[in-house]
matplotlib code that plots the C-alpha trace (Angstrom):
import matplotlib.pyplot as plt

x = [76.9, 73.7, 73.3, 71.2, 68.0, 67.2, 63.9, 62.0, 61.7, 57.9, 58.2, 61.1, 58.9, 56.0, 58.2, 59.6, 56.1, 55.1, 58.2, 57.5, 54.0, 55.3, 57.8, 55.1, 53.0, 55.9, 56.6, 53.0, 52.8, 55.9, 54.4, 50.9, 49.4, 46.4, 44.7, 47.9, 48.0, 44.4, 44.9, 47.4, 44.5, 41.6, 38.1, 37.5, 40.7, 41.2, 43.7, 45.2, 47.1, 49.4, 50.5, 51.2, 54.0, 53.1, 49.5, 48.3, 45.3, 45.4, 44.9, 42.6, 40.9, 39.5, 37.4, 37.2, 39.4, 37.3, 37.8, 41.5, 41.0, 41.0, 44.0, 46.1, 44.8, 46.0, 49.6, 48.8, 49.0, 52.7, 55.3, 57.4, 57.5, 60.0, 59.1, 62.1, 61.2, 63.2, 63.0, 59.9, 58.7, 56.5, 54.7, 53.3, 50.5, 49.2, 47.6, 47.6, 50.3, 50.7, 53.5, 55.0, 57.0, 58.9, 58.9, 60.5, 58.2, 59.5, 56.9, 57.9, 55.0, 54.1, 55.0, 52.1, 51.9, 51.1, 54.5, 56.5, 59.1, 59.6]
y = [8.6, 10.6, 12.8, 11.5, 13.5, 14.7, 13.3, 15.5, 14.0, 13.4, 11.6, 9.5, 8.6, 7.7, 5.5, 3.8, 3.2, 1.6, -0.6, -1.7, -2.6, -4.9, -6.5, -7.0, -8.8, -11.2, -11.6, -12.5, -14.9, -16.9, -17.2, -18.2, -15.1, -14.7, -12.3, -10.2, -10.2, -9.2, -6.3, -4.8, -4.1, -1.6, -2.9, -1.9, -3.4, -4.5, -7.3, -8.4, -11.6, -12.1, -15.8, -15.6, -13.1, -13.1, -12.1, -8.4, -9.3, -10.6, -14.3, -13.4, -10.2, -10.0, -7.3, -6.5, -7.5, -10.6, -12.0, -12.4, -15.0, -18.1, -16.9, -16.3, -19.5, -21.5, -20.9, -23.5, -26.2, -25.7, -27.0, -23.8, -20.6, -17.8, -14.5, -12.5, -8.9, -7.2, -3.8, -1.6, 1.3, 3.7, 6.8, 9.2, 11.6, 13.5, 11.1, 8.3, 6.0, 3.3, 0.9, -2.4, -4.7, -7.8, -10.8, -14.3, -16.7, -20.1, -22.7, -26.2, -28.6, -31.2, -34.7, -36.7, -39.8, -42.0, -41.1, -41.4, -44.2, -46.3]
z = [33.2, 33.9, 36.9, 39.8, 40.4, 43.8, 45.3, 47.6, 51.2, 51.0, 47.7, 49.1, 52.1, 49.8, 47.6, 50.7, 52.1, 48.8, 48.8, 52.3, 51.3, 48.6, 51.0, 53.6, 51.0, 50.4, 54.1, 54.8, 51.8, 53.0, 56.5, 55.3, 56.9, 54.6, 57.0, 57.2, 53.4, 53.0, 55.5, 53.1, 50.6, 50.7, 50.9, 47.3, 45.9, 42.3, 42.2, 38.8, 38.4, 35.4, 35.1, 31.4, 30.6, 26.9, 27.5, 27.6, 29.7, 33.3, 34.0, 36.8, 38.1, 41.6, 43.2, 46.9, 49.8, 50.6, 47.1, 48.0, 50.7, 48.4, 46.5, 49.6, 51.2, 48.2, 49.4, 52.1, 49.4, 49.2, 51.6, 51.3, 49.3, 48.9, 47.3, 46.3, 45.3, 42.6, 41.0, 41.3, 39.1, 40.9, 39.5, 42.0, 41.2, 44.2, 46.6, 44.0, 42.8, 40.2, 39.8, 38.7, 40.9, 39.9, 42.1, 41.8, 43.5, 44.4, 45.4, 46.7, 46.4, 49.0, 48.0, 46.7, 49.1, 46.1, 44.6, 47.8, 48.0, 51.2]

ax = plt.figure().add_subplot(projection="3d")
ax.plot(x, y, z, "-o")
ax.set_aspect("equal")
plt.show()
């Protein structure tokens, strides 16, 4: 078993703040709070969407906070969603950070009235 490395208090606080940001994103998504989600991003944000786990390139790339509105609004097409956040890998470099976070997103579609049974 390897020894646990001590994390300086400021680094621990930064890591916690980043994790809380990821959790706030999921919280807003599941409550259909598109404005709350958008507020989590900077004006000049670059948002990459990876829908194909086998592809090296993103499925979609958006630039700017305002470009996120249709993506977040799309959640309204579902009856319910649950975003379950898993492990995150974060690399801190001064006042910048990069990371990767895993999320299982469950989406329940609204029933199509044409397929509904009486």
